SEPADREN-109108 format. One line per field, with one value per residue (C-alpha): residue in three letters; x, y, z. Coordinates in Angstrom, 1 decimal, m for minus. Layout:
<pts>
residuo <- (Ala/...)
c1 <- (X/...)
c2 <- (Y/...)
c3 <- (Z/...)
</pts>
This chain:
<pts>
residuo <- (Met/Lys/Asp/Asp/Lys/Arg/Lys/Leu/Ser/His/Glu/Asp/Arg/Ile/Ile/Trp/Ala/Gln/Val/Ala/Arg/Thr/Val/Glu/Ala/Phe/Pro/Gly/Lys/Ser/Val/Glu/Gly/Asp/Asp/Trp/Phe/Ala/Val/Glu/Thr/Pro/Gln/Pro/Lys/Ala/Met/Arg/Pro/Asp/Lys/Pro/Ala/Pro/Pro/Ala/Arg/Pro/Glu/Met/Pro/Arg/Lys/Leu/Gln/Pro/Ala/Pro/Arg/Pro/Lys/Val/Gln/Pro/Ile/Glu/Gln/Pro/Val/Val/Arg/Lys/Leu/Ala/Arg/Gly/Arg/Leu/Pro/Ile/Asp/Gly/Arg/Ile/Asp/Leu/His/Gly/Leu/Thr/Gln/Ser/Glu/Ala/His/Asn/Leu/Leu/Trp/Gly/Phe/Leu/Ala/Arg/Ala/His/Glu/Arg/Gly/Leu/Arg/His/Val/Leu/Val/Ile/Thr/Gly/Lys/Gly/Thr/Ser/Arg/Gly/Gly/Ala/Gly/Val/Leu/Lys/Arg/His/Val/Pro/Glu/Trp/Leu/Thr/Lys/Pro/Glu/Phe/Arg/Phe/Leu/Ile/Ser/Gly/Tyr/Glu/Asp/Ala/Ala/Arg/Gly/His/Gly/Gly/Glu/Gly/Ala/Leu/Tyr/Ile/Arg/Leu/Arg/Arg/Ile/Arg/Glu/Lys/Pro)
c1 <- (18.2/16.3/15.7/11.9/10.7/7.0/4.5/2.2/m1.5/m3.9/m5.0/m1.4/m0.6/m3.5/m2.4/1.2/0.2/m1.8/1.1/3.6/1.5/1.7/5.5/7.5/11.1/13.8/14.9/17.2/16.2/13.9/11.0/11.4/8.7/5.6/4.5/6.0/3.2/0.5/m2.7/m5.5/m8.7/m12.0/m14.0/m17.6/m20.2/m21.5/m24.9/m25.6/m23.9/m23.0/m21.2/m18.7/m18.6/m15.5/m13.0/m13.5/m10.9/m10.6/m10.4/m6.9/m6.6/m6.4/m2.9/m1.5/m2.9/m0.2/0.5/m0.9/1.6/2.3/m0.1/0.9/m0.9/m1.2/1.2/m0.5/m1.5/0.6/3.7/2.8/2.4/5.8/7.4/5.8/6.9/10.4/10.1/10.8/13.7/13.4/16.3/16.5/14.9/14.8/13.5/12.0/11.1/11.8/12.3/10.5/8.4/11.0/13.8/11.8/10.8/14.3/15.7/13.0/13.5/17.3/16.8/14.3/16.3/19.5/17.6/16.0/19.4/20.9/18.1/16.5/12.9/11.3/12.1/10.6/9.9/9.2/7.1/5.9/2.3/2.6/m0.2/m1.3/m4.3/m6.0/m5.2/m2.4/1.1/2.2/4.6/2.1/m0.4/2.0/4.3/1.6/0.6/4.2/4.4/1.6/3.4/5.2/8.7/8.1/5.8/8.5/10.5/7.8/5.2/3.3/3.1/1.2/1.0/3.7/3.0/3.0/6.5/7.9/6.1/2.5/0.6/3.7/5.6/5.1/6.4/7.4/7.9/10.3/9.9/12.3/15.0/14.3/17.2/17.6/17.7)
c2 <- (28.4/27.6/23.8/23.7/20.6/21.0/18.5/16.6/17.4/14.7/14.1/13.9/11.4/9.2/9.2/8.6/5.7/4.1/4.5/3.1/0.0/m0.8/m0.8/m4.1/m4.2/m5.3/m9.0/m9.2/m5.8/m5.3/m2.8/m0.2/0.0/1.6/3.3/6.6/7.1/5.6/7.5/7.6/7.6/8.3/5.1/5.1/4.5/0.9/0.2/m2.4/m2.3/m6.0/m5.8/m3.0/m1.5/m2.0/0.9/3.6/3.4/6.4/5.7/6.0/8.5/6.8/8.2/6.7/3.2/0.6/m0.5/m3.9/m6.7/m8.3/m11.2/m14.5/m14.9/m18.0/m18.1/m17.3/m20.4/m19.4/m19.3/m22.7/m24.2/m22.8/m24.2/m27.6/m27.8/m26.6/m23.4/m21.4/m22.7/m23.9/m22.1/m24.3/m27.3/m28.7/m32.1/m32.2/m35.9/m37.7/m34.5/m33.5/m30.3/m28.2/m29.5/m28.9/m25.5/m24.4/m26.0/m24.4/m20.9/m21.1/m22.4/m19.7/m16.9/m17.9/m18.3/m14.8/m13.3/m14.8/m13.3/m16.7/m16.4/m19.9/m22.8/m26.3/m27.5/m31.3/m32.1/m35.6/m36.6/m38.5/m40.2/m39.2/m41.1/m41.2/m37.6/m35.7/m35.8/m33.5/m31.5/m31.4/m29.7/m27.4/m26.0/m24.0/m22.7/m21.7/m19.8/m17.4/m16.5/m13.2/m14.7/m16.2/m13.6/m11.0/m13.7/m15.2/m13.7/m16.9/m20.7/m23.3/m27.2/m28.5/m30.4/m34.2/m34.3/m32.3/m34.2/m33.3/m32.9/m33.7/m30.6/m26.8/m24.2/m21.1/m17.7/m15.6/m11.8/m9.7/m7.8/m4.1/m1.9/0.9/4.4)
c3 <- (m32.0/m28.9/m28.1/m28.1/m26.3/m26.4/m24.9/m27.2/m27.0/m25.9/m29.5/m30.7/m27.9/m29.0/m32.6/m31.7/m29.4/m32.2/m34.7/m32.2/m31.6/m35.4/m35.5/m35.3/m34.1/m36.5/m36.0/m33.0/m31.6/m28.7/m28.4/m25.7/m23.1/m24.4/m21.1/m22.1/m24.7/m22.6/m23.1/m20.7/m22.7/m21.0/m20.5/m21.7/m19.1/m19.0/m20.4/m17.7/m14.3/m14.4/m17.8/m18.5/m22.0/m24.1/m24.0/m26.6/m29.4/m31.6/m35.3/m36.8/m39.6/m43.0/m43.7/m40.5/m41.0/m41.5/m45.1/m46.0/m46.1/m49.5/m50.3/m51.8/m55.1/m57.2/m60.2/m63.5/m65.6/m68.7/m66.4/m64.8/m68.3/m69.4/m66.2/m66.8/m70.4/m69.7/m71.6/m68.4/m66.3/m62.8/m61.1/m58.0/m56.3/m52.8/m51.6/m48.1/m48.1/m44.8/m42.7/m39.6/m39.6/m37.9/m40.0/m43.2/m42.1/m41.3/m44.5/m46.6/m45.1/m45.7/m49.3/m50.2/m48.5/m50.4/m53.7/m53.2/m52.4/m55.6/m57.6/m58.6/m59.9/m59.9/m57.7/m57.1/m53.6/m53.3/m50.3/m51.3/m51.3/m48.0/m46.2/m42.8/m41.5/m44.8/m45.7/m47.3/m45.7/m43.0/m45.2/m48.1/m45.7/m43.8/m46.5/m48.2/m44.7/m44.0/m47.3/m46.2/m42.9/m42.6/m42.6/m46.0/m47.5/m48.3/m50.1/m52.4/m54.6/m55.5/m55.5/m57.3/m57.5/m59.8/m63.1/m63.1/m64.6/m61.7/m58.9/m59.4/m56.1/m54.1/m55.3/m55.6/m58.0/m56.1/m57.6/m55.7/m55.4/m57.4/m55.5/m55.7/m56.5/m54.1/m55.8)
</pts>
């Protein structure tokens, strides 16, 4: 069979360039230079000579758009009530009191990754209420922000403030994502 190395059409190169820009490299891997699929698109004429118009960007076909990343949702209230009353077990807990932001971030990441790997479902993260210039403590403010970042999103499916008996406003219930069995 003949090795057919055909060249991509201009439209195919545009589509491929858009798809290639949406891909992220695996951790520890580098992305190869993207100049091999660089596409020169015709620039629209400027409306005013002193201000150039933005470059034209063709619309990506719906089938080629990147899939949305999983969102972190609040835990349903019946589940929170069961956790608070002890009817649903808390599989693990971690206390971040007295740690710096970077220490807490690294420790939380490691804890959640190990808990997810072990198949745990609900964990308790104690941040403490803290006081920071009349407001909430640093970890109380930042931990929920961290949980919405991409590195945590694939581990957790939801979080909610803990009940008073588990730390109240100074703690969070976190529901970890289930491990999907590969077919």
